[in-house]
N, C-alpha and C positions, 0 to 999 in steps of 0.2 A: 120185128118184134111184133106181126100179129100171131107167129106162132107161139111165142110166150104167151100171149092175151089169151090164146086160146087154151093154152096148158093151166093156167091160173084158174080161169073162167071154170073149165069143166068140174074141179073140185067141190066150187062155190054153188054150183047147180046140184051136183049129183053127189050121193053117198053111197058108196061102194059097200059091200056084207064085211070086208074085212074091218073098216073102220069102227062100223057097228060093234062087231066082235071086241074090237079094244076097248070101246067106249063101255061097253058092258063090264071086260073084265076091271076097268078102272073104278067105276062104280061099285061094283062089289067089296075092290078093297076100303074105297070111300066108306061104304055104308058100313065096313066092319071098324074103321076109324071112329064115325060116330058112336057106334054103338061104344068102342072102348072110351072114348071122352065123358059119354054119359053115365059109364060104370064109375069111370074115375072121379065125375063131380059128385055122384051120389055119398060115394064110400070113403073118398079123399085120397090125398097122394099115398096110403099106405097100400094101395092095391101095385103101386108101381116097386121098385127097387131100389126107388131113393130112400134116405136114412141120413141121420147124423154119423160119421163127419162127411157123407157125399150127398149133399141135396141137390148136387147139379149132375146131372147124366146126359141120356139120349136128348131129350129134349132138347138143353142147350147146345149140344154138337151137332143137332138139325139146325139148329138155330144159325150156329155159325157157318155152317155147309153150305146151307141155301143163300146165303147171304155172300158167301164164295163165290157160290154159282152166277149170282147177277152183277159180277163185275165182267162176266163176258159180251154182255150187252156193251157196256163200256168202253172195254178193249176194243172189239172189233167195230162197232158202228160211232163210238166217240172219239177214242186215241188215234184211230185209224183214220178215219173222215178226217180229223184236223191236219194229220200228217199226209193229207190227200193221196191215201194208197187206194187208188180205185178198184184193185182186184177185187175186196169185199163186197162191193156194192151189192153184189147179187144176195149175199146173205144178212144185210143190215139188218133186215126186217126180223128176221130171225132172232137175231141176236136181240134188236132191242126188246124184244116180247120175252124172251129169254130172262132178262133184267126184271120187267115188272111182275113177272109171274113169280120169280124166284123169292124177289123181295113179299109178296103174298102170304106164300105158303111159309117164308123165315117169321112173320110175325103172328102166325098161326100157331108155332110152335112154342112162342112166349108165352100165348095163353094157355097151352097145355102144360108148360112149367108152373105158373102160378097157381095151380090147382083150380080156385074159382075163377072164373076169368072177370068177375067185377071188380076182381082186386087191382084191375089194371086204372080203373078211375083212380088209385090212390096214389099214383107216379105223377099224375096229370095235377091233383088236388094238393097234394102234400109233399111232392119231390123235393129235395132239396139241390138249390141250383150247383153246389159244389159235387153232386154225385156223378162220376161217369155213369151211370144207369139214365138218368136224364139228360145228359149229353147224347149218351148213344138212343135215345126214343126219339129227339129233336131232329137228327140227322136222319133218323131212317124216315120218319115222316117228310121231310125236306126230299128226300132222296125218291120217295114212292112219288111223288108230287111232279117231282123234275122226270123222272122216268116216262111217268106218264103222257105228259106234255112233247116227251122226244119220241115217243111211240106215235101219239097222234099226228104232227105236223108233218114228218114225212109220208103219212100215206095222202095227206089230202089231194095230191093230183091224182093219185090211182082212183081214188072216192069220186072223182069228177070224171075222170076216164070210165068207170064200170057204171055209172049210175044210167048210163044210156044201153049197157050191154046185158045187164043183170035186173031184169023186169022185176023179181021177186023181191028184191032189196032196193029198189031205186030211192022210195023215200029215205031211206038212213043214210044211204050214200051220198044223196043230195044235200041232207042234214050236214053230214060230217064234210063234205067238200065246202062249206060254207061260202059258195059263191065263186070258186076257184074256178077260172077259164084257160089259164096257161098264159096269158099275156108274158110280154118280157118284164113290165114291171112287179105283178103278182110274182114270177120263177126267182127275179132280185130278192124281190122282200123275205119270200121263203128257204132261199140260201142262208140269207142274213141270220133269220130266226134258227134253223138250223145249225150254223155255227155258233151262234150264241149257246144254246142249248146243251150243244156238245162241251162246251168251255163249261158249263155249268154243271154237268153230268158227271163230267171228268173229275172235277174239283170235289163235288158232290162224293163222290165212291170213292176217294181217296182219305174224305174224313171219316166217312162211314167205317171204314176197315181198320184206319188209326186209332178212334175211340172207342171201337171192339176191341181192340186190342188194351186198350186201358185200361177196359172193363176187368182184365184179367192180369196187365202189368202194374197195375197201380195199386195191388193189393198187397201191402207192405209183408204184413205176417203170414205171407203165403208162400212158399217157397213152390219153384217149380211152375211160377206164374210171374213173378215178381223179376223181370229182367226189361231192361233198358231196348232191347234190340225186337220187341213182341210188334211193334208197329210195323216197322217194315217187314218182318216175316209174317205177319198177317197177310199182308197185301200181296207178298211174292206167293203165298200158298195160296191166295185168293186165285191170282192168275191161271196157276195148273189148275185148280178144281173148274173155273168156268170153263175155260178152252174147251179142255175134250168133252164138255156136255154138250156146249155148241158142235164140235166135229161130231158127235153121233147122232145130233136133232139133224143136222145137215142132210147127213148122210139117211137118214130115214125119210126126210124129204125130197131127195133127190133121188131116190128110189120109188118111193109112193107115186109120186106125179108127175116122173119119168121126166127128170128136169137137168138133166146129165150135160146138156149142151150149154147150160149156164150156170151151175156148180160142178166145176169142171174138177179132174184130177189134179190139173196145174194147181187149183185152190187150194184143193186138202194137202199139198204137197207145202206149199208158202205156211198154212197153217200147222204143220208137220213141224216145220223149220222154226217158225215160229216159237211154237210151245218147247221144243228141244232147249232154247236160249234161256225161256223160262224157266224149265227143269233146274237148268245149272244153276241160276240164279237163286233158285229157294236150294239146291244142295249146298250153296255157299252160306245163306242165312242160317241153316241148319246146321253145317258144320261149327260156323261162329258160335251159337245158340249151346249145342253140344258139348264143344271144347271148353268154353265160357264157365259152362255151370259144373262140368264134370270133371275138367283136368283137377282142378283144385276145390275140391267137393267139399263144402262144409256138414256141419254136425245134421243139419236139419234138411239139408239135401241131399245126403248121401243114400236112404233109405228109400228114397223116391227114383235115383239113378239107377241104383240095383235092380228096382222092382222092376223099371224100364227095360233095362238092357240084360238080366239076367235072372229076375223073378218073375212074379204073377201075370206080369205085361208083355214078358219077352217074346212072347209066342203071337203076338200083335206085333212088335218093332221089327222083331228081323225080317218078315216077309214085307214089310211096306218096304225097307232099305234095299234088300234086296229084288225083290220081284217089283215094288210099286216104283224104285227111283231107278236102281241101275240099267236093270231088264230095257226100260223105254230108251234112255241115253242110247245105250249100244243099238235098240233098233232105229232109230230115228237120228243119227249120225251118220250111217252109211246109206247111200243112195239104192242099192241092191237089196236092203233089209228094208228101205221106206218107203212098202208098197201100199196102195191104197186099203188093202185087206189089214197090212199089218199096222197101218196108222190106228185104225177103228180099233181093232186088238188093245193097243197100246192106250188108247183113251178110256177105254172100258176097266182097264189095270186101273189107270190111274184114278176114275172115280171112285172104286172101293177103296185104293189104298190111301186117298185124301178124305174120305170119311171116316178112316180107321186112324192116320191120323191125329183129328179132331179129337177120338176117344182119347189117344195117350195124352194129348194137352189137358184135355178138361178132366179125365179121373185121375189119375195117379198122384197127383199134387192134394188132391182131398182126401187121401187115404195114408199121410206120414204118419199117423199116430196108434196105425194099426200095422204098417208096415215093420219088420218085415214076417211077422208071427201068424197073420190070417189071411188063408186062400178065400176066394169066394167074396170079395168086398163089396162089389157091387155086381149085381147082375140083373140085367134088364127084365120086367116083368113081361106077360103076353101083352098087356095094356100099352106099356112103350113099343113093343114092335108092331103090335096094330095101328098104331097111332104114326109110328114112322115111314111104314108101308103105304099108309091111307095118305100120309102128306105127300110122298113121291109120286102116287096115284094120282092125288089132287092135283098137282104137278103138271102132268100129261095130260089129262082132264081138259085143263083150263086152255091148253097151250091147242089142244087139239082143236078143241071149238071154235079159238080165235082162228084157227086156219080154214073154216068154214064158214068163217064170217069175213074174213078178209083177207086179201092177196096176199102170200107168203112170201114174194119176193116183192121188191119195191120197182116196179115195170119203169115208172120214168126214170128211176136214178140208174139202170140198166141202159136205158135208151141213150142217157147222155153219156154214158160211158161209152157206149158204141159210137154214137156220133162224134166224141173228141178223138176215136182211135180212126174214125174214117177221114176227120178232117186232118188228124196230124200224120196219116199216110198219104 
């Protein structure tokens, strides 16, 4: 365990050239994002590709996408912890951090979408309790607070451990450790708190994605969205959005910090098998939604279905289905093709495919009055793209800064896992 401590302490005390260059790259994109945001606030949403009848575009797509990413933390750190799957312990901190950072960036995209940020106060002061938008706001705030607590409490033992080993941050680590000394009573209490938080966060994440789906599904007059399957469909889609991001981030930090001994190939194999199961579940939901909507297509749904599969949006739909879903299923099914490198490639494919799938969910349904007669119904402007790439850069920057302030692996949980294995052996 001293070896793991040394590997974790080095990046906390030293900053290499590659890290600085990555941070500079992120900051350039973030600067462009703030310029575009100021430009949008100054001249209004007319500088975007949004209009009537397409008032929702990339910003809402990003919001749904980042909220979906956040489920990775709950899946790995919450659900697997409740199921006592200790193999995931080395990446629980990465997963927990992904959750809270993704929620923050998702909330930022709501501010982009409403045009003038101060309009958000209208939601709190004048929002109707019967509105799914109000429900969504409430559960996201609860989710953020619960996720913050879920990040903090598992860090307490490591803060106490590192307080005497990282002099530059002794004060902050001691403050965050809150007097933790590692007694049996404290360990027992900590496990109880973490277990309770895992239940709360797991329940909250199910509420978040269900309520988010209701924002779409409860719009009765909106064909393409009004569907009873939207709740489980959104949750299953979120699972195969978040897990690939977690796999990519874990691979990056495994390579950057030489953590191959703890973030192992076997761990990636288990995540890949889990990802395969989740893709198959999502494909079942996708088939159910498509068959229900398109087999006995109604007059208001027909132009939307045609546009998605054979019209303006077909160039997005078919690559999603063939490359984004079937290729990963084939690659991950067979042991020979389920290599570490291919798992990363599949994760990258799913990252792009699931963002594009949100586009297909959000945009075509809003264009029904123009279909099938008009092309170029919604074309995002440079402002929207700047805010999109800036959002992704902000996600990367916050995560990178976190790893320079706090250990990226939960040392005490890995230690407990090793002790259990030795005792069991």
